[in-house]
C-alpha positions as CSV (number, residue, x, y, z in Angstrom):
1,M,23.0,72.5,0.0
2,I,19.0,71.8,-2.5
3,R,17.7,68.3,-2.6
4,E,16.7,65.6,-5.4
5,S,12.7,66.9,-4.2
6,E,13.9,70.6,-4.7
7,I,15.3,69.8,-8.2
8,L,12.7,67.8,-9.9
9,D,9.7,70.2,-8.0
10,Q,12.4,72.9,-9.9
11,L,12.7,70.8,-13.5
12,S,8.8,70.2,-12.8
13,R,7.4,73.8,-12.6
14,S,10.2,74.4,-15.7
15,K,9.0,76.2,-18.6
16,V,10.9,73.4,-21.5
17,C,9.2,70.3,-19.5
18,Q,5.7,71.8,-19.3
19,D,6.4,72.5,-22.8
20,F,6.9,69.1,-23.6
21,E,4.5,67.6,-22.1
22,R,1.6,69.7,-23.6
23,S,3.2,69.4,-26.7
24,F,4.0,64.9,-26.8
25,C,-0.2,64.7,-25.4
26,E,-1.3,66.3,-28.5
27,M,1.5,64.8,-30.9
28,T,0.6,61.2,-29.8
29,E,-2.6,61.1,-28.1
30,L,-0.9,60.1,-24.6
31,P,-0.5,61.5,-21.6
32,V,3.1,61.9,-19.9
33,R,4.6,64.2,-16.5
34,L,7.1,63.9,-14.8
35,R,7.4,62.2,-11.2
36,P,8.9,61.1,-7.8
37,L,11.2,57.7,-7.9
38,Q,8.0,55.9,-6.4
39,Y,5.8,55.9,-9.6
40,L,8.6,53.6,-11.7
41,D,7.9,51.2,-9.0
42,S,4.2,51.8,-9.3
43,A,4.8,51.1,-14.1
44,N,6.9,48.6,-13.4
45,D,4.1,47.0,-10.9
46,G,1.9,47.2,-13.5
47,E,3.3,45.0,-16.3
48,H,2.6,42.2,-13.9
49,Y,-2.0,42.4,-15.5
50,G,-2.3,41.9,-18.7
51,Q,1.9,42.7,-19.5
52,E,0.7,41.5,-23.2
53,L,-1.3,44.5,-23.7
54,L,-1.3,47.1,-21.6
55,K,2.0,49.4,-21.9
56,V,3.4,52.0,-19.9
57,I,6.5,53.8,-20.1
58,A,9.0,54.3,-17.9
59,V,11.9,56.3,-18.8
60,P,13.7,57.1,-14.8
61,V,15.8,61.0,-15.1
62,R,19.0,61.2,-13.4
63,L,21.0,63.6,-11.4
64,G,24.3,61.8,-12.1
65,D,24.5,58.3,-11.0
66,K,21.1,58.7,-9.0
67,I,17.2,58.4,-10.3
68,I,16.2,61.0,-8.9
69,G,12.4,61.4,-11.0
70,V,10.8,59.3,-13.7
71,L,8.8,60.9,-17.5
72,Q,5.6,58.4,-17.3
73,T,3.2,58.4,-19.9
74,G,0.0,57.0,-19.5
75,Q,-1.0,53.6,-20.8
76,A,-1.7,51.7,-23.9
77,T,-1.8,48.7,-25.5
78,F,-0.4,46.5,-29.0
79,E,-4.4,45.8,-29.8
80,N,-7.3,46.6,-29.4
81,P,-8.7,45.6,-25.8
82,T,-11.6,43.3,-25.2
83,V,-14.1,41.9,-21.9
84,E,-12.3,38.8,-22.6
85,H,-9.1,40.7,-22.2
86,F,-10.3,42.7,-19.0
87,D,-11.6,39.0,-17.4
88,N,-8.2,37.8,-17.1
89,W,-6.8,41.2,-16.0
90,E,-9.3,41.5,-13.6
91,K,-8.4,37.9,-11.6
92,Q,-4.8,39.2,-11.6
93,A,-5.4,42.5,-10.4
94,Q,-8.3,41.5,-7.6
95,G,-5.6,38.8,-6.1
96,A,-3.3,41.5,-5.8
97,G,-5.8,43.4,-4.0
98,V,-6.1,46.2,-6.8
99,K,-8.1,49.4,-5.3
100,Y,-11.2,50.7,-8.6
101,L,-11.5,48.0,-10.8
102,D,-14.6,50.0,-12.4
103,R,-12.4,52.9,-13.0
104,A,-9.6,50.9,-14.2
105,K,-11.9,48.5,-16.6
106,Y,-12.7,52.4,-18.0
107,A,-8.8,53.4,-18.3
108,F,-8.2,49.2,-19.9
109,V,-11.0,49.4,-22.8
110,H,-10.4,53.7,-23.9
111,S,-6.4,53.0,-23.7
112,L,-4.9,54.3,-27.0
113,V,-4.1,51.5,-29.9
114,L,-0.5,52.0,-30.7
115,S,1.4,50.8,-33.0
116,R,5.4,48.8,-32.3
117,S,7.1,51.3,-34.3
118,R,5.5,53.6,-33.5
119,Y,5.9,52.7,-29.3
120,E,9.6,52.6,-29.6
121,A,9.6,56.2,-31.5
122,M,7.4,57.3,-27.8
123,A,10.0,55.9,-26.1
124,Q,12.7,56.9,-27.5
125,L,11.7,60.8,-27.6
126,L,11.1,60.2,-23.9
127,E,14.6,58.7,-23.1
128,I,16.0,62.1,-25.7
129,F,14.4,64.8,-23.5
130,A,14.6,62.8,-20.2
131,E,19.0,63.2,-21.1
132,Q,17.8,67.1,-21.8
133,L,16.2,66.9,-18.2
134,S,19.3,65.0,-16.7
135,S,21.8,68.2,-17.7
136,I,18.9,70.9,-17.1
137,A,19.2,69.0,-13.0
138,N,23.2,68.8,-12.9
139,Q,22.7,73.2,-14.4
140,I,20.3,72.8,-11.1
141,V,23.1,72.1,-9.0
142,I,26.0,73.6,-10.6
143,Q,24.1,77.1,-11.0
144,Q,22.7,77.8,-7.1
145,N,20.4,81.0,-6.8
146,E,21.2,84.6,-5.4
147,S,21.0,83.3,-2.3
148,E,24.4,81.7,-2.0
149,P,27.7,83.8,-0.5
150,Y,28.9,86.2,-2.4
151,R,32.6,84.9,-2.5
152,V,30.7,81.0,-4.0
153,R,29.3,83.3,-6.4
154,L,32.5,84.6,-8.1
155,A,34.2,81.6,-7.1
156,R,31.7,79.5,-9.5
157,A,32.1,81.9,-12.5
158,F,36.4,82.1,-11.9
159,I,35.2,78.5,-12.7
160,S,33.7,79.5,-15.1
161,R,35.8,81.2,-17.1
162,H,38.8,78.2,-16.7
163,L,37.3,75.0,-17.1
164,A,39.7,74.1,-19.7
165,E,42.7,75.4,-17.9
166,N,45.0,73.0,-14.8
167,V,43.0,75.8,-12.0
168,N,43.7,74.7,-8.0
169,L,41.4,75.7,-5.3
170,S,44.5,77.6,-4.2
171,D,44.0,79.6,-7.5
172,V,40.5,80.0,-6.8
173,A,40.9,81.0,-3.5
174,K,43.5,83.6,-3.9
175,E,41.1,84.9,-6.5
176,T,37.6,85.6,-4.2
177,H,40.8,86.7,-1.7
178,V,39.4,83.5,1.2
179,S,41.5,80.7,2.6
180,T,41.8,77.7,0.9
181,F,40.0,76.5,3.9
182,Y,37.4,79.1,4.6
183,L,36.7,78.5,-0.2
184,C,36.4,74.8,0.8
185,K,33.9,75.5,3.9
186,I,32.1,78.0,2.5
187,F,31.3,76.5,-1.1
188,K,30.5,73.1,0.3
189,K,28.2,74.4,2.5
190,A,26.3,76.3,-0.4
191,T,26.6,73.8,-3.0
192,G,26.7,70.3,-1.9
193,L,30.3,69.9,-4.0
194,T,33.2,70.4,-3.3
195,F,35.7,72.4,-5.7
196,V,36.9,68.7,-8.1
197,E,33.0,67.7,-8.0
198,F,31.9,71.2,-9.4
199,R,35.2,72.0,-11.7
200,N,34.2,68.0,-12.9
201,R,30.4,68.8,-13.4
202,L,30.7,71.4,-15.2
203,R,33.4,69.6,-17.4
204,I,31.5,66.4,-17.8
205,E,27.9,69.4,-19.3
206,S,30.6,70.7,-21.8
207,A,31.3,67.8,-22.7
208,K,27.8,66.0,-23.6
209,K,27.1,69.5,-25.7
210,L,30.1,68.6,-27.7
211,L,29.8,64.8,-28.5
212,L,26.9,65.5,-30.3
213,N,28.8,66.8,-33.1
214,Q,30.4,63.4,-34.2
215,N,33.0,65.0,-36.1
216,L,34.9,65.4,-33.2
217,R,37.1,62.7,-31.6
218,V,36.6,61.5,-27.7
219,S,39.9,62.6,-26.5
220,E,39.6,65.9,-28.2
221,I,37.5,67.2,-26.0
222,A,38.0,65.6,-23.5
223,Y,41.2,67.4,-23.5
224,A,38.7,70.4,-24.7
225,V,36.9,70.6,-21.3
226,G,40.2,70.2,-19.2
227,F,40.2,66.7,-18.7
228,Q,44.7,66.0,-18.6
229,S,44.0,61.7,-18.7
230,L,41.5,60.3,-21.7
231,T,41.3,57.5,-18.7
232,Q,39.9,60.3,-16.4
233,F,37.4,61.6,-18.7
234,N,36.5,58.0,-19.5
235,R,35.4,57.1,-15.8
236,L,34.1,60.5,-14.1
237,F,31.6,60.3,-17.8
238,R,30.3,57.3,-16.6
239,R,30.2,58.2,-12.7
240,V,28.2,61.7,-13.6
241,V,26.5,60.0,-16.2
242,G,26.0,56.4,-16.3
243,R,27.1,55.4,-19.5
244,S,30.3,56.1,-21.5
245,P,31.3,59.0,-23.7
246,T,30.5,57.0,-25.8
247,G,28.0,55.0,-25.2
248,F,26.4,58.5,-24.2
249,R,27.3,58.9,-28.4
250,D,26.0,56.1,-29.7
251,D,22.8,56.3,-27.9
252,L,21.5,58.9,-28.3
253,A,22.6,59.4,-32.3
254,K,20.8,56.0,-32.2
255,A,17.4,57.5,-30.6
256,I,17.4,60.4,-32.7
257,K,17.8,58.2,-36.0
258,S,14.8,55.5,-34.6
259,S,12.7,57.8,-33.8
260,N,12.8,60.0,-37.4
261,L,12.3,56.4,-39.5
262,C,9.4,55.4,-36.5
263,W,8.2,58.4,-37.1
264,E,7.8,58.5,-41.0
265,R,7.1,55.2,-41.6
266,E,3.6,56.3,-39.6
C-alpha cells in the first residue's frame, strides 16, 4: 500500500505540478509550492501576526476525505507595508517567540502588494489546481506500479474495462483465474483498497470528468459510470471528494468564472 507521503512526493515531482508552480510564479509574481500538511497549520498561525496586512494563500490538497498536503504561496499584502506596520507586527511576533526577525522584516517590507480581486483570483486558481492534484492523487492510488502482482494488474484492467457494468468480485476472480479469497488478499495488499473501494474510486473519477459537462444531469452521470442508485452515488461522491456532485460542479464553475472575471478586470 502506497503511503500518503509517497503520493505527495510523486505529486511534487510531477511535470504538471512543477509547470504550474513555475507558471503561477511568472504570472502572479508570487511563489507557490506543494508542501506537507503541517505547512497548513503554519500558514494559519502566521495570520495571527498582522493578519489585516499580510496574506498567505494556503489551499488543501485532498486524497478522498483526507488532506495530504497544501498549495501555499509566499506572503502578499493589500497595502504598502510601513515601518509602523512592522513595529506592530514585531511586538506580536516577539510575544509569540518568532525567530529571525531581521529576515522577517525584510520579507515583510518587500511583500507583493495585491488588489483584493487579484488575490481572490489567485486563490481560485489554486483551488482549481488543487482539485486536479487531488484527481492525480486518486489515480496514483488506483494505478499501482509494475511491481504489483500480475493478477492484480489483470484485475485492475478488467475492472476498468467493465466499470459501468454490474460486475462483482466473483467475475473478477474468474477472469484472473484465482479464488475470490486469494484475489481479495493480494488486491488489498497491493492497492490498499478492497475491490469495491477501488471500483468506486474509478467510478467517482470518471464522474468528476463528466460533471464538467453542464448539459449532463447528475442522475445521468451516476448511471453512466455504473452506480445503480443516485442516493448511493451522492453518498460515495461526498465521502471521496468531500462535497456533493452538485456542489463540486457548482464550485468549479464559479471558480473558473470568478477567475476569468478577475483577470479581465486586472
